[in-house]
C-alpha positions in Angstrom: 147.3 178.6 236.0 145.1 179.4 238.4 145.0 183.0 240.8 146.5 181.0 243.9 149.3 179.3 241.4 149.9 182.3 240.5 150.3 184.2 243.7 152.4 181.6 245.3 154.7 181.4 242.0 154.9 185.1 242.5 155.8 185.1 245.8 158.1 182.5 245.7 161.0 184.8 244.7 162.5 187.0 247.6 163.3 189.7 245.8 159.3 189.7 244.2 158.4 189.5 248.2 160.6 192.4 248.9 159.2 194.5 245.7 155.9 193.8 246.6 156.8 195.0 250.1 158.3 197.9 249.0 155.2 198.9 247.5 152.7 198.3 250.2 154.7 199.9 252.8 156.2 203.4 250.7 152.9 203.2 248.2 152.9 203.6 244.4 156.2 204.3 242.8 158.7 203.7 239.6 160.7 200.4 238.6 163.6 203.1 239.0 162.7 204.5 242.6 162.6 200.2 243.4 166.1 199.6 242.2 167.2 202.2 244.5 165.9 200.4 247.6 166.9 196.7 246.5 170.3 194.9 245.3 169.0 194.6 241.7 168.9 196.4 238.2 166.2 198.2 237.1 165.8 196.2 234.3 165.6 193.1 236.7 163.1 194.9 238.8 161.1 195.8 235.5 160.8 191.7 235.0 160.0 191.1 238.8 157.1 193.6 238.2 155.8 191.9 235.4 155.8 188.6 236.8 153.7 190.5 239.8 151.5 192.3 237.4 150.2 188.8 235.5 149.6 187.2 239.0 147.5 190.4 239.7 149.6 191.9 243.0 150.8 194.8 241.1 148.6 197.3 238.6 150.7 199.7 236.3 149.5 203.1 235.9 151.2 205.5 232.7 152.0 209.0 233.6 153.3 210.3 230.9 156.5 208.5 230.1 156.5 207.5 233.7 155.0 204.0 234.8 154.0 204.0 238.5 153.0 200.5 240.3 150.9 199.9 242.7 149.8 196.8 245.0 146.5 195.2 244.5 145.7 192.9 247.8 142.8 191.4 246.2 144.3 188.2 244.7 146.2 187.6 248.3 142.6 186.6 249.5 142.1 183.9 247.5 145.8 182.5 248.3 145.1 183.0 252.1 141.6 181.2 251.8 143.6 178.6 250.1 146.0 178.2 253.0 143.6 178.5 255.6 141.7 175.5 253.8 144.8 173.6 253.9 145.9 174.1 257.6 142.3 173.4 258.5 142.4 170.3 256.3 145.5 169.2 258.4 144.9 170.5 261.9 141.8 167.8 261.5 144.5 165.0 260.4 146.5 165.6 263.2 143.5 165.6 265.8 143.1 162.1 264.2 146.4 161.2 264.8 146.6 162.7 268.3 143.1 161.1 269.2 144.5 157.2 267.9 147.9 157.8 269.6 146.0 158.9 272.9 143.8 156.0 272.7 144.4 153.2 271.1 140.6 151.4 271.1 139.1 154.5 268.9 
């Protein structure tokens, strides 16, 4: 799986997006604290964090017995670039279709 695939797969789940948004907004924290903010169990948050970590969107740092998760936006850059390329390609295709529709002699 490419970086883009992993990022898009990780962000496909609304709970994972909520977890990532919370980390970005509030900073590094534990799964327990995140679970208090979300309508899911601490174990579910842990599983979502694992998926986000595999995609490179969060990193875990152990401080004693505590595992603190912090966001890493770097993988989003590749995904954003891929989406921008896709959007440009669509814009080009739509412009061609528009040109044909407006001037059928072309």
